[in-house]
N, C-alpha and C positions, 0 to 999 in steps of 0.2 A: 440455586445459588443464592437467593434473597435469604432463606434461611441461615445458611452457612454464612453471610455476610452477618447477618444478626447475632450469629451465634459467637462468632470470632471478633464482632466489632470492625471489623474492617469492611469497607464499604465495595462494592461491586464495580468496575470499571463502567463507565456509560458507552453507550454502542450508539453507532449512527447507523440510521435507515437509509436505503435509497431514497431518491426523490423523484427518480424516473423509472418508467416501467421496464421491466427485465425482458420480456419476450422480442418486442423489437430489437432489442440489442443482440441478443442470441442469432436474429436472422441476419442482422448487418454483418456480424463476426464470421457466419458460414459463407455469405456473399464474398466476402472479402478473401476466402481462402483460410482464415483464421481458425484455428483449434483450441479449444481450452485445455488440452492435454500439452500444449507448448508453453504453458505459463510456467513461470521459474517460481519453485518452492524451495527456498533453500533450505538445507539443513546444517550445512557449515559453512564457515566465511569463505571456503572454496569454492563455493557452488554460486559465489557473486562473481567468478571469472568469467560469466557469460555476459556480463553487460561491460557494454563499453564505456571506457574511463572519458569523463567530461560529459557524457550524454544524460538527459533527464529521462527517467522510467517513471512510469504509474505503478503504484503500489498499494496494497492494502494490506492491515493487518487483521486477521480473521478473529472470532469471538474466541479462539482457543490460544490467541497469541502468536500466530503464525504469519511470517511475511508469504504474500503472493506478488509478484513483479511479472509486468507485461515482456513478453520475452522481444520486443521491438521498443526502439526509442520513442518517446512519446509523438516528437516531430515525424516519425517515419512515413512517410504516404500510405495513405489506405489503412492506418493501423486502427483498427477497431475493437483493440484490448482496453476498453475504458475500465473504469473503477467496478461497477457491478457485475462486469463479465470476472474480473479478477475476484471477486468474492462469491460468485456463484448467485447473485441477487441476494445474499445475506446481509444482515447488520453487519458492522465492523467496529472495531476499536479505534481506528484511524485509518485515513486515507491520504494520498497526496503523490507528492513525486520523489526521487532519489537521484542524486547523483554522487557516482563515486570517483573519487581523483585517486590515481596509484602513483606507488615509486616501488618501482619496478613490477613485481608481482603482488607486494601488498597494499592494502588498500591504505592510503594515508589522510584520507577525508571521506566521511560519507554526509552529504548534507541532504537534509528531510525538510519538505515542506507540505503545507496542508491544503494545497488547491486540488481541491475535488469538489466540482459542481453538483456532482450527483449525490454524494454524501455530506458535504458542507460540515466538516470536521472543524475542531478548534484546535489553535495553536498548542495547548497544552495536553491534547491528545496525541501528539507527535511523541510523547513520554513512551506509549506503547510500541512505537516503532524502535525508538532508541532500545527498549528492553528485549524487543526481537534480535536485534542486532546483536546486543551484548550477548545472547544465548547462542549466537553463530559462531562468538569468539571474538568479534569485534572490541577493540577497547574504546571506553565511554569518553576518551580524549579525544578520538579522532571523530566522533558523532557531532555534527551541529544541525541547528533548526534555523530556519529562514522563514521569515513569516511572509505567507503569501494567502491572505484571507481569499477565498474562492467567492468568485460572483455565483451564486448558488442556484441552482435550476429550479423554475418554482414545483411545486409538488404535482406530481401526476395523479390521476383520480381511478 
């Protein structure tokens, strides 16, 4: 990727690594009855229909530019679908929360934030999420960013 970026003059998008240990999170997910197979990996805008309007869901954008969204709202009791689980412990282009507002079946607004204590992404990194939503067919005019700087977790050793 670095070679390609150098050859084309286009800088590769920065990634964010998890600041917390992955294996304990996997154990907590299993103990809660969670399953990585339930993670929402939308390929079309209609795949977002699984998300309840007005609820905030945790999401990541993987290094290949794809969305992975928790199957439960962020405030759901016993929800162990944290950002590193969504990313399989891998670095991400961005992470945070997404809230959808619907008008009938259509997404009228998609509000993104960068609040991820594990990855500590920047507001600017949400461009990757906006691009992932555009690839699903959402118009740029319905995507908004909300600045929610995370209280970053200390780096684990």
